[in-house]
N, C-alpha and C positions, 0 to 999 in steps of 0.2 A: 519510441525515441521522443523524450521532451522536445518541446519547441526550442527554437534559437539554436537549432543544431549542436546541442551539448547533451552529453549522456553522463550519468554518474554508475560507476559500476563499483561492486564490492571486490575487494582486493584478495587474492588467495595467494600471497606470495610462497616461493618456494621453500621458505624457512620459516620456524616459529618466530612470533612475534614481529612478523612483518605485515600483519592485516591494517586495516583501516578502510577508509572510504576514498577511493581515487575520483576525481571528476577530470574528464576528457571533454576537449572542444574540437569542433571540427571547424577549421578555417583554411580558407585557400585551398581547399581540397585535399587536406590532411588532417588526420588526428593528432592532436598534442596532449601531454598530460599537463593539466592547469594546476592542480594541487592534490594533497593528499590529507584527509582529516583523520586525526587519530586521537585527539585530546578527548580525556573524559573515559577511554575505553581502558586505562589502565593496564596495557599489554605487557606481558611477560617477555624477557628476553629468549634467546635460544637455550635450550638445555634445560629449562626451567621444568620441576616436576609437575606444576600445576599452575593453573591460570588462564587467563583470556589471551587468547591468539590472534583473534580477529571476529569478523562479521560472519554471520550465517543467517540465510533468508532474508532477503530485503525487499521493501515493498514501499510505495509512495504514493502521492497524490499531489496534483499540481492544483494550487491555489492562487490565483492571479500570476504574477511573475515569480513566487516562490513554490519550491518543492519541499514537502514535509515528508522527510523518510524515516522508516522505523525498520530495525533489525534486530536480531537476536545475538548474542555471543557465542563465539564458538571457543572451546577450552583444550587444553592440552589432552586430557584423558578422556573426554566426551561424557563424563558422568559426574562433573563437579556442578556447583551452583552457577546457573546460567543468568543471564540479565536480559531484559528487553531495553532498547535505547531509542531514543529519538533526535533528530536534528533537522533544522531548517536550512535551506540553501537557496540563494537568488539565482534563478535560471541563466541570466545573462553574466553573473559572475565569472571572472577568470583568474582572479586571485582570491587567495581565501581571506575571510572577515576576521578582523582583529578580534581575539577571544572566542572563536568559532568552537565549540566543544559538543561532544554528545551528552545528553541528559540520560540518567537511568530512570526508566519509568516504572520499572518493576523489576523483582527479584524472584527467581523461580523458589517455591517452597522445598523444603527439606524432601529427600528422596525424589524430586522431580528436576526436569531440565526442559527449557524451552527450546523447539526445534523449529523454529521458522515463525512467520508471522504473515496473514493476509487480511485485506478488508472483508468483511462479510456484507452482502448487499443487503439494503433496508428496503421495506416498502414504501412507495411514495404515499404521501398524504394527498397528492391531488392526481385524479385519474389522468391518465395519457389520453389524448387525443383519438386514438384507435379505441379505447375502451369507451369512451363517449359516444363514439359513431356507432359501436356494437350495441350500446345501450339504447340509443334513439332507433335503431333498424328493429331491434327486438321489439320494443313497445308498439313500433309502427305496424309490424307484423301482427301482432296480438289484436291492435285495435281493428286493423283491416279484417282479420277472421271474425271477429265479434260482430262487426258491422254487416258481413255477409251471412252471417248465420240466418236461418229462418226462424221467425218467431213460432212458438208453439202455444197455442192457446190451451189451458188446463180447464176443464168444468169438473165442479164438484156436482154429483147427484144426491 
């Protein structure tokens, strides 16, 4: 759960065209819906033969007091062109910012669909403290073994 006792969930309403992103806030011991963001998704209405009905697969990262969220679109048929969306939201916000809208970051290629998104871990440029400790202990052990090794003099006749 993000800090500040607020959480954002993808909405899977019971009817088509009811999608979007809902932000819920925990205050005074209960959860309440703060707002829903659907701008930029170009949602289709109920009964449409094709189009975007909401979000599918949601991931995000907290950067300071902002959460950066990414999701893919969900469509009526499931085999239409899908999109990768991005949006930023302030963690402490309880009302939707003016003009807050999803940005389309990518469109699926022909005969392909996006089915979710996740962050891939990256290698760290700086070794972890445990790696340094293991490195130092390893060199110490090798140095100790070399020091204790008996010297053998070789004579050539």
